[in-house]
N, C-alpha and C positions, 0 to 999 in steps of 0.2 A: 444445653441450648440447641434447639432444633435448627439445622441449616435451612430447612424449608421456611421457617419463620423469618430468617435473615433475608432470604430471597424475596419474600413477600414485601418486606420493608423496602428493599432496593426497587422493586417494581412500583411501589407507591411514590417513591422519590422521583423516579425516572418518568413516570406518566403524569404525575401531578395531582392524582386523585385516587381515592380508594376504589371507585367504580371502575376506572380504567385499569387499575392494577388487578382487580378481580377478573376482568375480561381477559387480561393477558394470562393470568394464572389459572384460568378456568375454574374459579371458585366463586362463592357468594361474597358480597360486600361485607356481610357480617363475619364471615370466616377470616377475611383479611384484617378487619378491625380487631378481632380477637387475637390474632397472631401478633399484631403490633403492640397491643396492650400487654400481652404476655411478655414481650421483650422489654417493654418499659418497666414492668414490675421486676423482671429479672435483673435489669441493669440499674434500676433505681433512679431513672431519669426520664424526662419527657423527650420523645424522639420526633414527634410531629406537632405542628401548630395547625389546628383544625379550623377551617373557615366554612362558610355556608356551602360552597360548591367545590372547594379545593382544599388541599393540604400543602404544607411546606415543611421542610426539615428544619429542626432546631439547630442551634450551633453545636450542641452535643452530638446530634445525629451526623452533621457534616464532618465533625472531627473523627467519628468512628467509621464513616463510610469506606475509606481506603482499606482499613483492616477487615471490615465486613466483606467487601468484595474479594479480598485475598482469601478469606476463609471459605467463601462459596466456591472459588476457583479450585482451591486445594481439595475440597470435598468432591468436586467434579472429577478431578484428576484421579482420585482414589477409585471412584466407580469405573472410570474408563480403563484404568490399568487392570482391573479384574475382569473386564469384558473380553473373554477369549473368543467370542463368536466373530466379531468384526470390529473394525476401527470406528470409534464413536467419539462424541464430545464436540467441543468447539475450539477452533484455531483462529487466532487474530492475525490476519495477513495484511501487511502494508504493501502498497503498490503505487508507483508513479503513474501519471495519467496515461502515458502511451501504453503501458502494460495493462492498465485497466481496460482500455478499448481494443488493444491488439491481441493480447495473450490470454487475459482473464476469462473472457466468455467461453472459450473452448475448455479451459481448465475447469471451470465450474461445472460445465456440462458433463465432462468425463468423470470428475470426482463424485458427482451426484449418482452416477451409474455404478461406479466401483465401490464407493463407500457411502451409501445413502444415509447412514446415521452420523456421518461427520459433517459438522456445520462449519463452513468457512466464513468468518466475519471479516469483511474487507474494510480497510482503512486507507483512504487516499492521502497523498501528501508528496512533498518534494523529497528528493533523495536525502538531503540533510535532515529534514524533519523526521523522516521515517527511521533514519539511523539513530537519532537521539531517542526516539520512542522505543526502539529495540534495545538500546543500552539501558534504558530505565525499566525494562521489563514489561512495557505496555503492549508489546507485540511478540508473537511466537516466531515470526519470520517476516522478511521484507524483500520485495522485488524492486530493485533500484539500480542506479548507475554505480559501477564499482567505485568505492571511495578512493580519492587521490592520496592515500596515506596507508601505512602499514596497519593492518587490523590488530586489535588487542587479542590476546590468546583466548579470551572469553567468547569470541565469535568465530564462526566458520563461514566460508563463502563457497558457493557452488556456481561455477561459470555456466551461463545459459546460452547466450549468443552475442555476436559482435555486430555492431551497426556502423558501417563505414560513413565517413563524412561526405556529403554531397552538396552541390550547389542547387538550391531550389529556386526556380524562376517561373514566371507566367508563360513565357514563350521559350521555345527550344533554343539551346545554346550549344554551339559546336565546342568540343572539348579543347580545341586549340585557341578558343576565344574566351576561356574562363577568366583569365587574368583581366582582360579588357572589360568584361562584364562586371566584375567585382569593383574595379577602379571607377566605373561609371557612377557608383554611389547608390544611395537609397537602400542601405543595408538595414534590414530588420534583424538586429543582432541577437543571437541566442545568448541570453544573459551571461556575461563573462564571470559572474560570481557563482553561478551554478556549476556543479561538477561536470555536467556534459558540455556546458558553454565554454569551459576552459579549453576544450579541444579546438573549438572553432577559433578562439582567440589565438591559440598556439599556432594554428595554420596561417593566420593573417600575419603574425609576427615573423614566422619562418620565411614567408614569401615576401615580406616587407611591403605589404599592401595596407593602405590607409584610406579606405572608402569613407564616404560621408554616411554617418549612422542616423537612420531615421528614428529608431527607438530600440530599447532593450526589452526583451520578453523572455520569460522562463517557460511559457506554455507552447509546446511545439504545435499543437493543433491550432491554436490561435495564430501562430506565425504562418501556418499553411493557408489559413483563410485570407490573411492580408496579402500573401503572395498571389493567391488565386485571383484576387481582385485587382491585381496589377499595381499594388501600392509600393512594391519593392522586391528585393531578392533576399535570400538568407543562406547561411551555411549551417546545415543541420545534419544530424545523424539520420540515416535511412531506417527509421524505426519500423517495427512490424506493424502492419495495418495501413501504411501509407499506400495509396493507389493513385498514381499520377494520372492515369487515364480517366478514372471516375471523377476526380476532383478538379481536373483542368490545370494541373501543375506539371512541371517537368523537373526531373531530377538528373543532374549531370554529375557523374562520378569524378572525383578529383584525383589527379595523379598521386600515387602513393597514399591513398586515403586510408588504407588499413593501418598505417602507423599512427593515425589519429582517430581510430574507431572508438565509438562509445561501447563499453562492455556492460552488459546487463547481467547481474548476478542475483542469486538468492542468498541472503544473509540470514543466519540463524544462530542461536546460542550453541556453544560447544557442547553443553549438557542440556538438551531440549527437554521441555516439560512433557511433551507428547512425542516420544521417539518414533512410534509406529506411524502416527499420522504424518510426521515430518518426512519419514522415509517414503511414504506413498506420494506425498507432494513432490519430492525430489524426482521420483520415478516418472510421474506424469509430466514434469517440466523437461527433464533431460532425455527421457526415452520415448517420447511421443505417446504417452498413455500406458506404456507397459510398466508393470510393478517393478520396484527395485528393492533390494534388500537393505536393511538398516546399515549393515557394515559397509556397503558399497559407497554410501554417500555421507555417513555421519562420522 
């Protein structure tokens, strides 16, 4: 069974038409149709329901898709492992929203220069969602908030940076008036159920502060917009990419904020599928774009 034929079938399913799949695969529509028909003969089942201008996968096709994608990925790994010239292939990297906007643009730019044949496929999500996807094998690595529990031995964490807790306000606040400002209320609360939000809740509990909560939100960028418009205040980590001068907000560092800092980590399997690519990724993240050896980070 030709892996290229399986890839063509996946392209048809993902694009919804043979014409679109042919455009993606840089083949003719007739060639794509012939590949799918060859697979149907080989497997002894119908894989696509053909309509006038579109196609849809049959139940049998949907049942086989996870295994087909696994075969395609394993074949890709075999080719990449034999490529001695440079790092190549595809890596699926999960990232929380603040990493997407703060850290990822520079990472993508540098990676494209250092390893032009390496494709980084980005997957957005919350820390919890990305952790679950990593555990299920859907991601090669994830950039997220450090989990508030002991990691299983199947995962490894690379510490990237620390984000201290700050008070975000529309107007400047003197550090000696932080407590009064929080007690005044209208708190846009960093969702206490999120991994990062637990730190803000821990600070309020420790200081015995009980402000009026305007709403709960897990999107830090959205919180910043509401604060900028004067709708409330918030306790958030000072994430990379925040610019209080450009956005019209003010960040006031809390006393002993480091004890409740949000830690951003790179999580990856202890036995990665693409060790060379992962080592490069670690090097770019930890060493400011300089290459790192596999042994140093894995």
